[in-house]
PyMOL CGO cylinders between C-alpha atoms (Angstrom):
from pymol import cmd
from pymol.cgo import CYLINDER

trace = [
    CYLINDER, 3.18, -30.77, 64.87, 4.30, -34.11, 66.27, 0.3, 1, 1, 1, 1, 1, 1,
    CYLINDER, 4.30, -34.11, 66.27, 5.34, -37.40, 64.65, 0.3, 1, 1, 1, 1, 1, 1,
    CYLINDER, 5.34, -37.40, 64.65, 2.58, -39.89, 63.75, 0.3, 1, 1, 1, 1, 1, 1,
    CYLINDER, 2.58, -39.89, 63.75, 0.12, -37.23, 62.55, 0.3, 1, 1, 1, 1, 1, 1,
    CYLINDER, 0.12, -37.23, 62.55, -0.41, -35.50, 65.89, 0.3, 1, 1, 1, 1, 1, 1,
    CYLINDER, -0.41, -35.50, 65.89, -0.65, -31.81, 66.60, 0.3, 1, 1, 1, 1, 1, 1,
    CYLINDER, -0.65, -31.81, 66.60, -0.67, -30.29, 70.07, 0.3, 1, 1, 1, 1, 1, 1,
    CYLINDER, -0.67, -30.29, 70.07, -1.64, -26.80, 71.18, 0.3, 1, 1, 1, 1, 1, 1,
    CYLINDER, -1.64, -26.80, 71.18, -2.58, -24.74, 74.23, 0.3, 1, 1, 1, 1, 1, 1,
    CYLINDER, -2.58, -24.74, 74.23, -5.82, -22.84, 74.61, 0.3, 1, 1, 1, 1, 1, 1,
    CYLINDER, -5.82, -22.84, 74.61, -6.31, -19.49, 76.39, 0.3, 1, 1, 1, 1, 1, 1,
    CYLINDER, -6.31, -19.49, 76.39, -6.44, -21.21, 79.79, 0.3, 1, 1, 1, 1, 1, 1,
    CYLINDER, -6.44, -21.21, 79.79, -3.10, -22.96, 79.08, 0.3, 1, 1, 1, 1, 1, 1,
    CYLINDER, -3.10, -22.96, 79.08, -4.88, -26.30, 78.75, 0.3, 1, 1, 1, 1, 1, 1,
    CYLINDER, -4.88, -26.30, 78.75, -2.94, -28.68, 76.48, 0.3, 1, 1, 1, 1, 1, 1,
    CYLINDER, -2.94, -28.68, 76.48, -4.85, -30.30, 73.61, 0.3, 1, 1, 1, 1, 1, 1,
    CYLINDER, -4.85, -30.30, 73.61, -3.86, -32.93, 71.07, 0.3, 1, 1, 1, 1, 1, 1,
    CYLINDER, -3.86, -32.93, 71.07, -5.39, -33.76, 67.72, 0.3, 1, 1, 1, 1, 1, 1,
    CYLINDER, -5.39, -33.76, 67.72, -4.71, -36.94, 65.78, 0.3, 1, 1, 1, 1, 1, 1,
    CYLINDER, -4.71, -36.94, 65.78, -5.23, -36.83, 62.02, 0.3, 1, 1, 1, 1, 1, 1,
    CYLINDER, -5.23, -36.83, 62.02, -6.08, -39.66, 59.62, 0.3, 1, 1, 1, 1, 1, 1,
    CYLINDER, -6.08, -39.66, 59.62, -3.06, -38.96, 57.45, 0.3, 1, 1, 1, 1, 1, 1,
    CYLINDER, -3.06, -38.96, 57.45, 0.12, -36.93, 57.23, 0.3, 1, 1, 1, 1, 1, 1,
    CYLINDER, 0.12, -36.93, 57.23, -1.53, -34.87, 54.46, 0.3, 1, 1, 1, 1, 1, 1,
    CYLINDER, -1.53, -34.87, 54.46, -4.53, -34.01, 56.69, 0.3, 1, 1, 1, 1, 1, 1,
    CYLINDER, -4.53, -34.01, 56.69, -2.17, -32.96, 59.52, 0.3, 1, 1, 1, 1, 1, 1,
    CYLINDER, -2.17, -32.96, 59.52, -0.13, -30.77, 57.12, 0.3, 1, 1, 1, 1, 1, 1,
    CYLINDER, -0.13, -30.77, 57.12, -3.24, -29.19, 55.56, 0.3, 1, 1, 1, 1, 1, 1,
    CYLINDER, -3.24, -29.19, 55.56, -4.57, -28.32, 59.03, 0.3, 1, 1, 1, 1, 1, 1,
    CYLINDER, -4.57, -28.32, 59.03, -1.20, -26.84, 60.04, 0.3, 1, 1, 1, 1, 1, 1,
    CYLINDER, -1.20, -26.84, 60.04, -1.11, -24.68, 56.89, 0.3, 1, 1, 1, 1, 1, 1,
    CYLINDER, -1.11, -24.68, 56.89, -4.60, -23.36, 57.66, 0.3, 1, 1, 1, 1, 1, 1,
    CYLINDER, -4.60, -23.36, 57.66, -3.54, -22.54, 61.24, 0.3, 1, 1, 1, 1, 1, 1,
    CYLINDER, -3.54, -22.54, 61.24, -0.61, -20.52, 59.87, 0.3, 1, 1, 1, 1, 1, 1,
    CYLINDER, -0.61, -20.52, 59.87, -2.89, -18.66, 57.42, 0.3, 1, 1, 1, 1, 1, 1,
    CYLINDER, -2.89, -18.66, 57.42, -5.36, -17.96, 60.26, 0.3, 1, 1, 1, 1, 1, 1,
    CYLINDER, -5.36, -17.96, 60.26, -2.51, -16.55, 62.40, 0.3, 1, 1, 1, 1, 1, 1,
    CYLINDER, -2.51, -16.55, 62.40, -1.57, -14.26, 59.51, 0.3, 1, 1, 1, 1, 1, 1,
    CYLINDER, -1.57, -14.26, 59.51, -5.14, -13.11, 58.95, 0.3, 1, 1, 1, 1, 1, 1,
    CYLINDER, -5.14, -13.11, 58.95, -5.71, -12.44, 62.64, 0.3, 1, 1, 1, 1, 1, 1,
    CYLINDER, -5.71, -12.44, 62.64, -2.60, -10.32, 63.19, 0.3, 1, 1, 1, 1, 1, 1,
    CYLINDER, -2.60, -10.32, 63.19, -3.24, -6.58, 62.74, 0.3, 1, 1, 1, 1, 1, 1,
    CYLINDER, -3.24, -6.58, 62.74, 0.19, -6.03, 61.16, 0.3, 1, 1, 1, 1, 1, 1,
    CYLINDER, 0.19, -6.03, 61.16, 2.44, -8.73, 59.76, 0.3, 1, 1, 1, 1, 1, 1,
    CYLINDER, 2.44, -8.73, 59.76, 5.88, -7.39, 60.66, 0.3, 1, 1, 1, 1, 1, 1,
    CYLINDER, 5.88, -7.39, 60.66, 7.85, -10.63, 60.93, 0.3, 1, 1, 1, 1, 1, 1,
    CYLINDER, 7.85, -10.63, 60.93, 7.98, -14.06, 59.34, 0.3, 1, 1, 1, 1, 1, 1,
    CYLINDER, 7.98, -14.06, 59.34, 5.25, -16.47, 60.43, 0.3, 1, 1, 1, 1, 1, 1,
    CYLINDER, 5.25, -16.47, 60.43, 6.15, -20.12, 60.18, 0.3, 1, 1, 1, 1, 1, 1,
    CYLINDER, 6.15, -20.12, 60.18, 4.58, -23.46, 60.95, 0.3, 1, 1, 1, 1, 1, 1,
    CYLINDER, 4.58, -23.46, 60.95, 6.40, -26.77, 60.91, 0.3, 1, 1, 1, 1, 1, 1,
    CYLINDER, 6.40, -26.77, 60.91, 4.63, -29.40, 58.81, 0.3, 1, 1, 1, 1, 1, 1,
    CYLINDER, 4.63, -29.40, 58.81, 7.19, -32.20, 59.29, 0.3, 1, 1, 1, 1, 1, 1,
    CYLINDER, 7.19, -32.20, 59.29, 9.89, -31.80, 61.93, 0.3, 1, 1, 1, 1, 1, 1,
    CYLINDER, 9.89, -31.80, 61.93, 12.73, -33.69, 60.24, 0.3, 1, 1, 1, 1, 1, 1,
    CYLINDER, 12.73, -33.69, 60.24, 15.70, -35.32, 61.94, 0.3, 1, 1, 1, 1, 1, 1,
    CYLINDER, 15.70, -35.32, 61.94, 19.12, -34.38, 63.22, 0.3, 1, 1, 1, 1, 1, 1,
    CYLINDER, 19.12, -34.38, 63.22, 20.46, -31.03, 64.24, 0.3, 1, 1, 1, 1, 1, 1,
    CYLINDER, 20.46, -31.03, 64.24, 18.66, -27.76, 63.47, 0.3, 1, 1, 1, 1, 1, 1,
    CYLINDER, 18.66, -27.76, 63.47, 20.36, -25.54, 60.91, 0.3, 1, 1, 1, 1, 1, 1,
    CYLINDER, 20.36, -25.54, 60.91, 22.01, -22.26, 61.87, 0.3, 1, 1, 1, 1, 1, 1,
    CYLINDER, 22.01, -22.26, 61.87, 23.69, -19.38, 60.07, 0.3, 1, 1, 1, 1, 1, 1,
    CYLINDER, 23.69, -19.38, 60.07, 26.56, -20.60, 57.90, 0.3, 1, 1, 1, 1, 1, 1,
    CYLINDER, 26.56, -20.60, 57.90, 25.03, -24.03, 57.25, 0.3, 1, 1, 1, 1, 1, 1,
    CYLINDER, 25.03, -24.03, 57.25, 24.40, -25.03, 53.64, 0.3, 1, 1, 1, 1, 1, 1,
    CYLINDER, 24.40, -25.03, 53.64, 21.09, -26.51, 52.52, 0.3, 1, 1, 1, 1, 1, 1,
    CYLINDER, 21.09, -26.51, 52.52, 19.46, -27.96, 49.45, 0.3, 1, 1, 1, 1, 1, 1,
    CYLINDER, 19.46, -27.96, 49.45, 15.75, -27.28, 49.41, 0.3, 1, 1, 1, 1, 1, 1,
    CYLINDER, 15.75, -27.28, 49.41, 12.63, -27.99, 47.40, 0.3, 1, 1, 1, 1, 1, 1,
    CYLINDER, 12.63, -27.99, 47.40, 10.09, -25.19, 47.55, 0.3, 1, 1, 1, 1, 1, 1,
    CYLINDER, 10.09, -25.19, 47.55, 6.91, -23.69, 46.16, 0.3, 1, 1, 1, 1, 1, 1,
    CYLINDER, 6.91, -23.69, 46.16, 6.06, -19.99, 46.49, 0.3, 1, 1, 1, 1, 1, 1,
    CYLINDER, 6.06, -19.99, 46.49, 2.59, -18.44, 46.29, 0.3, 1, 1, 1, 1, 1, 1,
    CYLINDER, 2.59, -18.44, 46.29, 1.37, -14.87, 46.40, 0.3, 1, 1, 1, 1, 1, 1,
    CYLINDER, 1.37, -14.87, 46.40, -0.77, -14.25, 49.50, 0.3, 1, 1, 1, 1, 1, 1,
    CYLINDER, -0.77, -14.25, 49.50, -3.99, -12.80, 48.06, 0.3, 1, 1, 1, 1, 1, 1,
    CYLINDER, -3.99, -12.80, 48.06, -7.54, -12.34, 49.44, 0.3, 1, 1, 1, 1, 1, 1,
    CYLINDER, -7.54, -12.34, 49.44, -6.51, -13.73, 52.85, 0.3, 1, 1, 1, 1, 1, 1,
    CYLINDER, -6.51, -13.73, 52.85, -5.24, -16.99, 51.39, 0.3, 1, 1, 1, 1, 1, 1,
    CYLINDER, -5.24, -16.99, 51.39, -3.10, -18.67, 48.77, 0.3, 1, 1, 1, 1, 1, 1,
    CYLINDER, -3.10, -18.67, 48.77, -3.00, -16.93, 45.41, 0.3, 1, 1, 1, 1, 1, 1,
    CYLINDER, -3.00, -16.93, 45.41, -1.11, -18.02, 42.33, 0.3, 1, 1, 1, 1, 1, 1,
    CYLINDER, -1.11, -18.02, 42.33, 2.18, -19.92, 42.37, 0.3, 1, 1, 1, 1, 1, 1,
    CYLINDER, 2.18, -19.92, 42.37, 4.98, -17.58, 41.29, 0.3, 1, 1, 1, 1, 1, 1,
    CYLINDER, 4.98, -17.58, 41.29, 7.93, -19.95, 41.69, 0.3, 1, 1, 1, 1, 1, 1,
    CYLINDER, 7.93, -19.95, 41.69, 8.65, -23.62, 42.40, 0.3, 1, 1, 1, 1, 1, 1,
    CYLINDER, 8.65, -23.62, 42.40, 11.39, -26.17, 41.90, 0.3, 1, 1, 1, 1, 1, 1,
    CYLINDER, 11.39, -26.17, 41.90, 9.39, -29.19, 43.13, 0.3, 1, 1, 1, 1, 1, 1,
    CYLINDER, 9.39, -29.19, 43.13, 9.09, -30.93, 39.76, 0.3, 1, 1, 1, 1, 1, 1,
    CYLINDER, 9.09, -30.93, 39.76, 12.51, -29.87, 38.54, 0.3, 1, 1, 1, 1, 1, 1,
    CYLINDER, 12.51, -29.87, 38.54, 15.76, -31.81, 38.65, 0.3, 1, 1, 1, 1, 1, 1,
    CYLINDER, 15.76, -31.81, 38.65, 17.71, -29.20, 40.60, 0.3, 1, 1, 1, 1, 1, 1,
    CYLINDER, 17.71, -29.20, 40.60, 17.22, -28.33, 44.25, 0.3, 1, 1, 1, 1, 1, 1,
    CYLINDER, 17.22, -28.33, 44.25, 17.95, -24.79, 45.40, 0.3, 1, 1, 1, 1, 1, 1,
    CYLINDER, 17.95, -24.79, 45.40, 21.30, -24.59, 47.17, 0.3, 1, 1, 1, 1, 1, 1,
    CYLINDER, 21.30, -24.59, 47.17, 21.76, -21.88, 49.73, 0.3, 1, 1, 1, 1, 1, 1,
    CYLINDER, 21.76, -21.88, 49.73, 23.98, -20.96, 52.65, 0.3, 1, 1, 1, 1, 1, 1,
    CYLINDER, 23.98, -20.96, 52.65, 22.03, -19.49, 55.56, 0.3, 1, 1, 1, 1, 1, 1,
    CYLINDER, 22.03, -19.49, 55.56, 23.25, -16.03, 56.48, 0.3, 1, 1, 1, 1, 1, 1,
    CYLINDER, 23.25, -16.03, 56.48, 24.99, -15.35, 53.14, 0.3, 1, 1, 1, 1, 1, 1,
    CYLINDER, 24.99, -15.35, 53.14, 22.32, -12.86, 52.02, 0.3, 1, 1, 1, 1, 1, 1,
    CYLINDER, 22.32, -12.86, 52.02, 21.72, -14.67, 48.69, 0.3, 1, 1, 1, 1, 1, 1,
    CYLINDER, 21.72, -14.67, 48.69, 18.03, -15.29, 49.39, 0.3, 1, 1, 1, 1, 1, 1,
    CYLINDER, 18.03, -15.29, 49.39, 15.28, -13.04, 50.75, 0.3, 1, 1, 1, 1, 1, 1,
    CYLINDER, 15.28, -13.04, 50.75, 15.53, -12.10, 54.42, 0.3, 1, 1, 1, 1, 1, 1,
    CYLINDER, 15.53, -12.10, 54.42, 12.32, -14.03, 55.20, 0.3, 1, 1, 1, 1, 1, 1,
    CYLINDER, 12.32, -14.03, 55.20, 13.97, -17.29, 54.13, 0.3, 1, 1, 1, 1, 1, 1,
    CYLINDER, 13.97, -17.29, 54.13, 17.11, -16.56, 56.17, 0.3, 1, 1, 1, 1, 1, 1,
    CYLINDER, 17.11, -16.56, 56.17, 14.93, -16.03, 59.23, 0.3, 1, 1, 1, 1, 1, 1,
    CYLINDER, 14.93, -16.03, 59.23, 12.20, -18.59, 58.57, 0.3, 1, 1, 1, 1, 1, 1,
    CYLINDER, 12.20, -18.59, 58.57, 14.48, -21.56, 57.89, 0.3, 1, 1, 1, 1, 1, 1,
    CYLINDER, 14.48, -21.56, 57.89, 16.60, -21.28, 61.04, 0.3, 1, 1, 1, 1, 1, 1,
    CYLINDER, 16.60, -21.28, 61.04, 16.29, -24.40, 63.15, 0.3, 1, 1, 1, 1, 1, 1,
    CYLINDER, 16.29, -24.40, 63.15, 14.93, -26.60, 60.36, 0.3, 1, 1, 1, 1, 1, 1,
    CYLINDER, 14.93, -26.60, 60.36, 16.23, -30.17, 60.18, 0.3, 1, 1, 1, 1, 1, 1,
    CYLINDER, 16.23, -30.17, 60.18, 16.98, -32.54, 57.33, 0.3, 1, 1, 1, 1, 1, 1,
    CYLINDER, 16.98, -32.54, 57.33, 13.71, -33.93, 55.98, 0.3, 1, 1, 1, 1, 1, 1,
    CYLINDER, 13.71, -33.93, 55.98, 11.78, -31.11, 57.63, 0.3, 1, 1, 1, 1, 1, 1,
    CYLINDER, 11.78, -31.11, 57.63, 9.00, -29.19, 55.90, 0.3, 1, 1, 1, 1, 1, 1,
    CYLINDER, 9.00, -29.19, 55.90, 7.90, -25.74, 56.94, 0.3, 1, 1, 1, 1, 1, 1,
    CYLINDER, 7.90, -25.74, 56.94, 5.26, -23.26, 55.84, 0.3, 1, 1, 1, 1, 1, 1,
    CYLINDER, 5.26, -23.26, 55.84, 6.44, -19.64, 55.76, 0.3, 1, 1, 1, 1, 1, 1,
    CYLINDER, 6.44, -19.64, 55.76, 4.36, -16.47, 55.43, 0.3, 1, 1, 1, 1, 1, 1,
    CYLINDER, 4.36, -16.47, 55.43, 6.68, -13.59, 54.65, 0.3, 1, 1, 1, 1, 1, 1,
    CYLINDER, 6.68, -13.59, 54.65, 5.67, -9.90, 54.77, 0.3, 1, 1, 1, 1, 1, 1,
    CYLINDER, 5.67, -9.90, 54.77, 6.82, -7.59, 51.94, 0.3, 1, 1, 1, 1, 1, 1,
    CYLINDER, 6.82, -7.59, 51.94, 9.60, -5.97, 54.00, 0.3, 1, 1, 1, 1, 1, 1,
    CYLINDER, 9.60, -5.97, 54.00, 11.18, -9.42, 54.50, 0.3, 1, 1, 1, 1, 1, 1,
    CYLINDER, 11.18, -9.42, 54.50, 10.65, -10.41, 50.83, 0.3, 1, 1, 1, 1, 1, 1,
    CYLINDER, 10.65, -10.41, 50.83, 10.90, -8.22, 47.71, 0.3, 1, 1, 1, 1, 1, 1,
    CYLINDER, 10.90, -8.22, 47.71, 9.45, -5.05, 49.24, 0.3, 1, 1, 1, 1, 1, 1,
    CYLINDER, 9.45, -5.05, 49.24, 8.19, -2.13, 47.18, 0.3, 1, 1, 1, 1, 1, 1,
    CYLINDER, 8.19, -2.13, 47.18, 10.11, -3.20, 44.05, 0.3, 1, 1, 1, 1, 1, 1,
    CYLINDER, 10.11, -3.20, 44.05, 8.67, -6.73, 43.73, 0.3, 1, 1, 1, 1, 1, 1,
    CYLINDER, 8.67, -6.73, 43.73, 9.95, -8.91, 40.87, 0.3, 1, 1, 1, 1, 1, 1,
    CYLINDER, 9.95, -8.91, 40.87, 8.99, -7.79, 37.38, 0.3, 1, 1, 1, 1, 1, 1,
    CYLINDER, 8.99, -7.79, 37.38, 6.34, -10.03, 35.83, 0.3, 1, 1, 1, 1, 1, 1,
    CYLINDER, 6.34, -10.03, 35.83, 6.23, -12.40, 38.84, 0.3, 1, 1, 1, 1, 1, 1,
    CYLINDER, 6.23, -12.40, 38.84, 5.82, -10.68, 42.21, 0.3, 1, 1, 1, 1, 1, 1,
    CYLINDER, 5.82, -10.68, 42.21, 3.83, -7.42, 42.42, 0.3, 1, 1, 1, 1, 1, 1,
    CYLINDER, 3.83, -7.42, 42.42, 5.22, -4.65, 44.66, 0.3, 1, 1, 1, 1, 1, 1,
    CYLINDER, 5.22, -4.65, 44.66, 4.48, -4.96, 48.40, 0.3, 1, 1, 1, 1, 1, 1,
    CYLINDER, 4.48, -4.96, 48.40, 3.45, -8.63, 48.15, 0.3, 1, 1, 1, 1, 1, 1,
    CYLINDER, 3.45, -8.63, 48.15, 3.18, -10.96, 51.11, 0.3, 1, 1, 1, 1, 1, 1,
    CYLINDER, 3.18, -10.96, 51.11, 4.54, -14.36, 50.09, 0.3, 1, 1, 1, 1, 1, 1,
    CYLINDER, 4.54, -14.36, 50.09, 3.82, -17.93, 51.21, 0.3, 1, 1, 1, 1, 1, 1,
    CYLINDER, 3.82, -17.93, 51.21, 6.39, -20.69, 50.82, 0.3, 1, 1, 1, 1, 1, 1,
    CYLINDER, 6.39, -20.69, 50.82, 6.37, -24.37, 51.56, 0.3, 1, 1, 1, 1, 1, 1,
    CYLINDER, 6.37, -24.37, 51.56, 10.00, -25.42, 51.93, 0.3, 1, 1, 1, 1, 1, 1,
    CYLINDER, 10.00, -25.42, 51.93, 11.49, -28.88, 52.44, 0.3, 1, 1, 1, 1, 1, 1,
    CYLINDER, 11.49, -28.88, 52.44, 15.11, -29.38, 53.46, 0.3, 1, 1, 1, 1, 1, 1,
    CYLINDER, 15.11, -29.38, 53.46, 16.44, -32.31, 51.45, 0.3, 1, 1, 1, 1, 1, 1,
    CYLINDER, 16.44, -32.31, 51.45, 20.16, -32.10, 52.23, 0.3, 1, 1, 1, 1, 1, 1,
    CYLINDER, 20.16, -32.10, 52.23, 22.22, -30.34, 54.89, 0.3, 1, 1, 1, 1, 1, 1,
    CYLINDER, 22.22, -30.34, 54.89, 25.88, -29.52, 55.34, 0.3, 1, 1, 1, 1, 1, 1,
    CYLINDER, 25.88, -29.52, 55.34, 26.53, -28.17, 58.81, 0.3, 1, 1, 1, 1, 1, 1,
    CYLINDER, 26.53, -28.17, 58.81, 29.39, -25.75, 59.44, 0.3, 1, 1, 1, 1, 1, 1,
    CYLINDER, 29.39, -25.75, 59.44, 30.48, -27.30, 62.72, 0.3, 1, 1, 1, 1, 1, 1,
    CYLINDER, 30.48, -27.30, 62.72, 33.27, -29.84, 62.34, 0.3, 1, 1, 1, 1, 1, 1,
    CYLINDER, 33.27, -29.84, 62.34, 32.29, -33.45, 62.96, 0.3, 1, 1, 1, 1, 1, 1,
    CYLINDER, 32.29, -33.45, 62.96, 28.57, -32.86, 62.74, 0.3, 1, 1, 1, 1, 1, 1,
    CYLINDER, 28.57, -32.86, 62.74, 27.72, -34.49, 59.41, 0.3, 1, 1, 1, 1, 1, 1,
    CYLINDER, 27.72, -34.49, 59.41, 24.29, -36.10, 59.52, 0.3, 1, 1, 1, 1, 1, 1,
    CYLINDER, 24.29, -36.10, 59.52, 25.57, -39.29, 57.95, 0.3, 1, 1, 1, 1, 1, 1,
    CYLINDER, 25.57, -39.29, 57.95, 28.12, -39.87, 60.71, 0.3, 1, 1, 1, 1, 1, 1,
    CYLINDER, 28.12, -39.87, 60.71, 31.11, -38.80, 58.63, 0.3, 1, 1, 1, 1, 1, 1,
    CYLINDER, 31.11, -38.80, 58.63, 33.21, -35.85, 59.63, 0.3, 1, 1, 1, 1, 1, 1,
    CYLINDER, 33.21, -35.85, 59.63, 32.14, -32.84, 57.59, 0.3, 1, 1, 1, 1, 1, 1,
    CYLINDER, 32.14, -32.84, 57.59, 33.73, -29.44, 57.64, 0.3, 1, 1, 1, 1, 1, 1,
    CYLINDER, 33.73, -29.44, 57.64, 33.24, -26.37, 55.51, 0.3, 1, 1, 1, 1, 1, 1,
    CYLINDER, 33.24, -26.37, 55.51, 36.94, -25.74, 56.09, 0.3, 1, 1, 1, 1, 1, 1,
    CYLINDER, 36.94, -25.74, 56.09, 37.77, -28.64, 53.73, 0.3, 1, 1, 1, 1, 1, 1,
    CYLINDER, 37.77, -28.64, 53.73, 36.92, -26.59, 50.66, 0.3, 1, 1, 1, 1, 1, 1,
    CYLINDER, 36.92, -26.59, 50.66, 39.65, -24.32, 49.26, 0.3, 1, 1, 1, 1, 1, 1,
    CYLINDER, 39.65, -24.32, 49.26, 37.46, -21.21, 49.12, 0.3, 1, 1, 1, 1, 1, 1,
    CYLINDER, 37.46, -21.21, 49.12, 34.04, -20.35, 50.47, 0.3, 1, 1, 1, 1, 1, 1,
    CYLINDER, 34.04, -20.35, 50.47, 31.42, -20.40, 47.75, 0.3, 1, 1, 1, 1, 1, 1,
    CYLINDER, 31.42, -20.40, 47.75, 27.73, -19.46, 47.71, 0.3, 1, 1, 1, 1, 1, 1,
    CYLINDER, 27.73, -19.46, 47.71, 27.06, -22.66, 45.78, 0.3, 1, 1, 1, 1, 1, 1,
    CYLINDER, 27.06, -22.66, 45.78, 28.74, -25.47, 47.75, 0.3, 1, 1, 1, 1, 1, 1,
    CYLINDER, 28.74, -25.47, 47.75, 29.94, -28.57, 45.96, 0.3, 1, 1, 1, 1, 1, 1,
    CYLINDER, 29.94, -28.57, 45.96, 27.76, -31.56, 46.70, 0.3, 1, 1, 1, 1, 1, 1,
    CYLINDER, 27.76, -31.56, 46.70, 30.41, -33.95, 48.06, 0.3, 1, 1, 1, 1, 1, 1,
    CYLINDER, 30.41, -33.95, 48.06, 30.10, -32.57, 51.59, 0.3, 1, 1, 1, 1, 1, 1,
    CYLINDER, 30.10, -32.57, 51.59, 26.37, -33.17, 51.78, 0.3, 1, 1, 1, 1, 1, 1,
    CYLINDER, 26.37, -33.17, 51.78, 24.95, -36.16, 53.58, 0.3, 1, 1, 1, 1, 1, 1,
    CYLINDER, 24.95, -36.16, 53.58, 23.26, -38.73, 51.36, 0.3, 1, 1, 1, 1, 1, 1,
    CYLINDER, 23.26, -38.73, 51.36, 19.53, -38.44, 50.78, 0.3, 1, 1, 1, 1, 1, 1,
]
cmd.load_cgo(trace, "trace")
């Protein structure tokens, strides 16, 4: 996925191809279908598959960085998207998380690495990287593969002096580490 509704890929002979789409939505829809096709064509899904939909700007996030994200999660059923089991897209609160803290499923920890502020990514997460054999009562059946579309709205990087808004930001400024960071260290939307 490239800016201005382009996608590029290589074929089996290592020939580079580019596709230009009419709209950002058409480019994203195509990218989602490519990710689903990758999932359906792999004999065993044993790691997180991801596809960037929008690249975002700034520095890629790493373990220890704090994010605020909007997301929608679907069950992967019949080789495609099943029902939505969770979303915060139309809610007032974004999900706050600190990468590497173990507060979210392993597939998110892995699949969100390298994302940038404003970036959107499509994740397909196998059961072992999600809720496994136990599932989530009433929402996620046991051994479910999950699909998420995640968008990083705000970022607080751990490294000193690397705030996306040009101000010096440090996680060391807060008196105690917390899984839910206070919002004053985040860059403005």
